[in-house]
Each structure stands twice: as structure tokens, then as C-alpha cells.
N, C-alpha and C positions, 0 to 999 in steps of 0.2 A: 727657907722652903727646901725640903729634901729633893734630891735628884730623882727623876723618874726611873723606874726599873728598866733594865737594858732593853727588854722587848718593847716597851712603850716608847723608848728613846729611839729605837730603830725604826718604828713605824712613823714617828714624827719627822724623822730625817728623810725617809723615804717619800712621805707625802709632800715635804717641802721640796724635794728634788723633783717630783712629778709636777708640781705646779711651776718651778722655775724652768724646767725643761720645756713645758708647754708654751711658756711665755717667750722664751728664746726661740722656739720653733715657729711661732706665729710672727714674731718680729722679722725673722729670716724671710718668711713667705711674703709678708706684706712689703718688705724692702725690695722685692723683685716683681711684684704684682704688676701684671700688664705687659711685661717684657716678652718678646717672641724670640729672643735669642736662646739657642739651645742650652748654652752654658749658664743661663740665668733661671732655668726651670727649677721650681721648688714644690715639692708635694707637701701636704699638711703635716706629715708625721716623720719626715726624713730627719730633720735636725732633732726631733724629739728622740728618736730612735738613737742617734749618735750620742746625745747627752746621756741617756740611760745605759748605753753600753759601757760607760765609765763606772758604773755601779758594780761592784765585784759580784754580788749575789745574783744580779740580773744577767750579767754578762756570761755566765755559766749556763744559762737556760737557752733553749731553742726558741723559735718564734712563737710557737703555740704556748709553751709554758710560761714565757715572759708575758705574753698577752693575758694569760689566765691570772698571773700574779697581779697585774695592774688592774684587771677587772675586779678582783677581790677588794683591792684598796679603794677603788672608785666607788664601789657599791656602798661602802661604809662612809665615804666622804660625801656622796650624794645619793642617799637612800631612796628618794622619790623621783629621781631624774630618769627620764626615758632615754637620755643619751648623755651619760656622764662624761664621756670623752670631749664632748663639746662644752660642758660645763667647767671642765678642767681648764679650758682656754685654747684648745686646738680648733682649727677651722675645718669646714667641710667642703672646701674648694682649694684648687692648687693656684700657682702663680699665673696661670693662664685663664683664671676665673672659671675654670670647668669644675663641675662637682666631683668631689672625691671624699669618700668616707674615711676619716682618720684612723679608726681602728683597723679597717681592711688594709690601709696603706701602711700602717705600722707592722702588720704581720709580713706584708710583702718587703718591706725595708729592712727588717731586723737582721736577718742572716746575711744580707748584702753589705751591712755596715762593716768596714775594715778599720776605719779611723775614728775612735770615740772622740767626742768633743768635751773638754774639760770645762764645765760651767765656771765662770769667774776668771777664765784665763785672760780675757780682755782687760779686767780689772787688774789682775796681777802683773800684767805688762805695764800698765799705767802706774802701778805702785812702784815698780822697779824704776821707771823714769822719774818718778816723784823723789824717790830716795837719792838718785843720782843728780837730779836737777831741781832742788827744792825752791819754792818760791820765797822771796823775801817780801814779808807783809809790812815791813816798816818797824819803827820804834814801838808803836803801840802794841804789837803782837809779838815783841821780841822776848818776853819773859819766858822762863823755863816752863811755867804752868801752862803756857799756850802752845807748847810743842805739838800736842795732839791736834790742835786746830790748824796749825801750819801744815801738818801732815796731811789732814783731810782736804784743806783747800788746795794744796799741790796735787793731791790725788784727782781732785775734780777737775783742776786745770788740764792735766795731761789726758784725762778721759775725753774732755772737750776737744783737745788738739787732735786726738786720734780718731775722733768721730767725723763722719763726712759733713755733717750739718751743725756741729757744735753741740748737739744734744746727746745724752747718754743715760743708760740705765744704771742704777746703782742701788743695791738693797743694803739694808742695815748689817746683814749678815756679811756680805761681801766686803763692805767698808770696814767691819770689825775685824775680819780676817786680815785685810791689808794693813791695818794699824795695830793689829794684835791686842784688841780690846773686845769687850762684849758687844753684841748687837745693840743692847740697851745704851750703852756709852756712844756707839756709833750713831744711833738715832739722835742722842742729844747734841752731838757735834754737828750733825747735818742741820738740825733745827737752829743751832747757834750761827752756822755759816749762812743759812737763809736769812735770818733776822739781821745779820751784819751786811748783808747785800752782796755776798760772794757768789751765791748760787740762788737759783729760783726753780720752782717746779716747771717742766716744759709741757706737762699734760695733766688733766684732771685725774686725781687719784680716787676711784670710785670705792664704794663699800664692797663691790664685787671684787675689785683688785685687791682690797685689804683681805677679804675672805681667802682669796687664792694665794695670798702672800706674794703678789707680783713685786718686782722691783719698781721702785718710782723713776720716772723720767725726769732728769734734771738738765739745766743749762747753766753754764758758766757765765755768769752775768758780765763779768769784767771784759769779756771778749767782744760785747756788742754795745756797751754803754760808753758815752763819750768820756766819762771819768771813772776812775777805779774808786771802789767804796772808800779806801782809806788813802787819801792824797799823799804822795811822795814829795818830801821837801828836798831843798838842796842839800841839807844836812845828811839826809838819808843817802843821797847820791854820793856825797863825799865819803860817807861811811862805809859803803860797799865797795869802793875802789874801781878803777878803770876796767879790770877784767870782767866784773859782773855788769857793769854799765854797758859793756859792748854787746852783752846778750839781751839787753833790755827789750821787752816786747812794748812797743809804744801803743798807748790807748789814749787818744786825745792828747792832752797836755801832760798826762801822767805816764808813769813807766811801771809796767809789771815785770819784775826781775826774777830771774831764776839764779840760784846760788851757786851753780857750778861754774868752774872756770871756763873761760872761752877756749874753744878747741880749733 
């Protein structure tokens, strides 16, 4: 299949960014919903604006021009919608559950944003930890051909470790970038990891989520089950050596081991 022309590819990238930024902004808002602490206040489009400020073309625009650019894209994405900003996934309330129009909030927030938010930075940090402390999945998955699976499972493990509740968002795009593979290959790896019992969906993924290209929410199953999907044998423990065994994460009677030396 031929590559899309540059203009079409740019629009596809921008629309994907809009959807991912809206999803991240809503996640941020809902995570602080109900809090009355001043430092926990989140408006519906503040994080959305921070994410889009990382886009070079948008970052050069002022608030009115950036909003007009987004309006144009949303009008094409949701041609019959009376409020496409909501259809994109943004909310019309703030973290104190007070009504707040996301478009108006975006205009107010845009010029005030000084620190752009790099989408996927949470995944990149987990990828770094996974590279430095890869999981040992035992003899069954020790083959060279399973290197990508080991990388994906290690990535998911560290995403779960860095999450407050063991659940995390991971899109095929972000997983692919972390593993240096295509989103299609990343999707296949996620499906395989799910079938093998390493991870499981933590929330229903609706058709609306799919249409917006939202990242799926996952849970690293081995952190909550009594046994790891692939039992570790005494032979495995002997093979890894005492340094690795010291770092073992005990799960029931099995051990989930990271491959980095003990520090």
C-alpha cells in the first residue's frame, strides 16, 4: 500500500494527537475529580493545551489561531456534531464538578501554558526501566524470537509498577515506538500477551473509544494473581543466579524476576 501524501499524513497525525491529548486531559481531570485541594484543581482543557503545545505548528500560533485550527479539524471529524469538542473526548466540567466549556477553557489556557506535555513520556520512562531491568519470563520464552514479547511484557510490568493502582493506558502506537516496531506489530504483541495471561484489559474498550483512537487501559495480571502465568521452576532459579534472585518480586509461590543485577 503506497504511503499517504504528506498533507494527508500530517492531518492523520494531527487528528491522532487531538484524540490522544483529549483522552489524556480527561484522565487527568477524572483523577482529581472531587478534590477541594487547590493544587489538585484541573480544568477540562488545561492538559489538552499542554499536550498540543508540544506540536511545533500549533505552538507557533496564538490562542485564537490555535483554536481556529482545531475547530477546522473537528468540523471535518464530526461534521454533524453540535459540540465536537465534547465528541473528541473532552469534558464540560472541571475537577470540582462545576460546568466549564472546554473550548473556552482552551482559549484561556493556551497562552498560559509554559511547559508542554510530551504524550507518551510516561511510556518512555517505563521503556527505559524495562530496558535496564527486563523481566525473566523463564525458559519457555527465552528464545531469540520471543525478545519482542519479553520487551512488551517488561514494559507493561513497569507501567503497572509506576501507576498508582496497577492500571495503565497503553496504545499500539506508544508500545510500537517503545519497542521500535509498527503499531500493527505492537497490537499483535499486546494480543499475545493478553492470551498468555500476562496482561488483561482494565476497562471496556467501546466503539467510541476505537473511533477516537483512545489508548486501551490495561492491568498487569501477575501483580494481582496468586500465580504467575508461567510457573518458575527451581531450574530457572538456579539459572538466573543469586544476584537476580535477590531482586525477585514474589507472587504467591512463584517469582517474577527482573534481569538487572542487584544494586
